[in-house]
MIZAVO-775194 format. One record per residue (C-alpha): residue in three letters; y, x, z. Coordinates in steps of 0.05 Angstrom, whole numbers, plus 5000, padded with zeros to 4 digits. Layout:
N
alaYXZ ...
This chain:
286
met142295935725 phe138595535782 leu137994985831 lys137895185904 his136294695964 ile142394255984 lys144294426039 his146293846099 ser151894176123 trp154893386098 leu149893046142 thr150193536202 ala157593546195 ser159592746184 leu152892396204 val150492676259 val149592076308 leu154492276360 val158491666393 leu165491656405 ala165191196466 leu171390766494 ser171390956562 ala172490416614 cys177290566660 ser181889976686 leu182389906763 ser185289296793 leu188689256854 pro187888696910 ala193088176893 ile198188076933 gly201587396945 asp201986876886 pro205987096819 ile212086946802 thr210286596738 pro203786176728 pro199486516666 val199586216598 thr192886066576 leu191986296493 gly188985816444 ala184585996390 pro186486356328 asp190386056277 gln186586216209 ala190885696169 ala197385956180 gly194786696188 leu196086816267 asn191187176305 ser190286946384 ile186187076433 ser182586396460 gly182086326530 ala185886986548 leu191686906592 ala198587126592 his203987346644 asp210687366629 gly215187826664 val209387986714 gln206788736735 pro200288896716 pro195988896787 tyr192289526768 val192790336790 leu192890796726 tyr187291226755 pro183091306821 asp188091396888 gly193791446829 pro199590996827 val201490326793 val201990136717 lys209390096708 leu212289676643 val218789836631 asn221989306586 asn227489176539 pro231188556546 ala234088776474 ala226188916442 ser223688336392 asp216688126361 pro215288576300 thr212388396240 trp204888776223 ala207689306180 glu213789366229 leu207989456277 leu203089926239 ala208890386217 phe211490456288 ile203790656323 arg202691096258 ser209391536283 asp207591446360 ser204292056395 thr201091696457 asp194491766426 arg194492426416 asn194392496481 ala188892836521 tyr183992416561 leu182592686633 gln177492246675 asp180592026733 leu187792296717 tyr189692016646 met185591486623 cys185790866586 gly191390466635 gly195691056621 phe195390966546 ala197290326544 gln202490396593 asp206390956550 leu204990636485 his208189956514 asn213590426548 ala215190816480 ala214290056432 glu219489736481 ala224290446483 ala223990316406 gly226289596415 ile219789306396 arg217088756448 ala210188946474 gly204888766536 trp199589126579 val191688816570 ala187088806616 ile179688786590 asp174388576624 phe166188616612 thr161088216628 asp156488746644 arg160489246679 ala164989336740 ile170789646715 gly174589406647 his179089776595 ala186289736573 ala190089666516 thr196889536487 val198288846459 phe203088516403 gln205387966380 thr207088036307 thr211687466272 asp207087466210 arg199587586238 gly200487396316 leu197887776365 val195188476350 val191188936401 ile192589706400 asp188690166422 ala190690806439 thr185291156482 ser183391886461 ser175792136490 tyr176492776450 asp171193056503 thr165392556493 gly164792736425 gly164892356357 arg161692046300 gly164292156231 leu163891836176 gly166492176124 gln167392966102 val174392906134 leu175392686204 ser181492316222 asp186592686267 ser189091906295 tyr185391636353 asp189790896337 lys185890306333 val186989566322 ala181489296378 tyr178988666367 val178388176430 gln174587506432 ile171687256494 gly164387186500 ser163787726442 glu164188496429 tyr170088966432 gly169989346372 val176289746350 ile176889946276 ser181890576262 leu188190316248 glu189590636181 val183390236150 ala184389556197 ala185588956146 ser187988536201 pro187688376273 phe182687796261 tyr176487826292 asn171787626236 asp174588316197 tyr171088706246 leu164688356227 thr166088476159 tyr167089246180 leu160589206218 glu157788996157 arg159989616114 leu158290056171 glu150389786156 ser150889836080 phe153490566094 glu148190776143 thr143290446091 leu145791006043 arg146491476095 ala138391446100 asp137291386030 tyr140392056016 glu138092466074 thr130392216058 gln132492445977 val135093066000 thr129493276046 glu124293035978 tyr129493475937 asn128794175969 gln121094015977 ala120393985901 val125794605894 ser120794955936 ser113794805909 gly116094975832 ser112794475802 tyr117894185766 asn122294385712 tyr130294525712 ser131993815665 tyr128193365724 leu130893745773 lys137793805753 ser138493075735 trp135992895806 tyr140793345836 asn146592975795 arg143992245816 leu144392585891 glu151792765878 asp153292155856 leu149891785915 arg154492275955 leu160192035927 glu159391395935 met157291536009 asp164391866015 ala168091325978 leu164690826028 ala166891256081 asp173991296069 thr173690476074 leu170690596153 gly176390996174 gly174591786207 tyr171391576261 tyr165890966289 trp167190786364 glu161690436402 thr162789776430 met163889806516 gly161289086513 ile161988396521 val168588126531 arg169187756591 ala176287556600 ala182087856578 thr189687886611 ile196988026581 tyr202188226626 trp208388176575 
């Protein structure tokens, strides 16, 4: 038996820094006339009651979004179901998992975030789940983003970002990549827009996104340590200066470190998406 170099397949397959950017894409139309009803300004989340919200966001009821789906394309068309009702958090997650909108291909200037948000909205309403379409504007870019929003009965406001961006590459966080692009979006005016894979999102509260970033930092620290040690181990094997028992013990420690990374990666979901920027405003259309 002999010890071989540890190959970097785990690193290259899962840890190469390739960012899956969420593509900003909502395009507004000139406002024509006054809104049918004035918007409601949302309050802050109620942490004690466990109900999320977006402080300062505007919400229109019964108003179609004044946006086009893509440049020179049709306007967003929300199809509401009068019999639809607000779901629980668990009911919403079950529906999102069963829905295939996130599997649609992202097509620049043809099928972008507004289309994903519209289609998920209409599918939810058809299934009896009340939904909204939310436009998100950023402080440092002219074009915003769109997602789908739900008012759950037990967790409050939940924003779901189903937009896929297969063409832009991705940053894997484990050996098994997720086959879903469904994400819980975290929107707080004045803070960065963040998303977490639906399968590992604990709640819709923004503080959970901050906790996720802390775990991600721990993962990156482990990754850097592992990569350094693999390089040193391979050099030691090549040098022939160390005995078998020493190298075997070192190899086992590296395997333990890799397993620790895998476990942490599982809590982070299949991908990490970079933020699109600081949220300036959010407007919901129910």
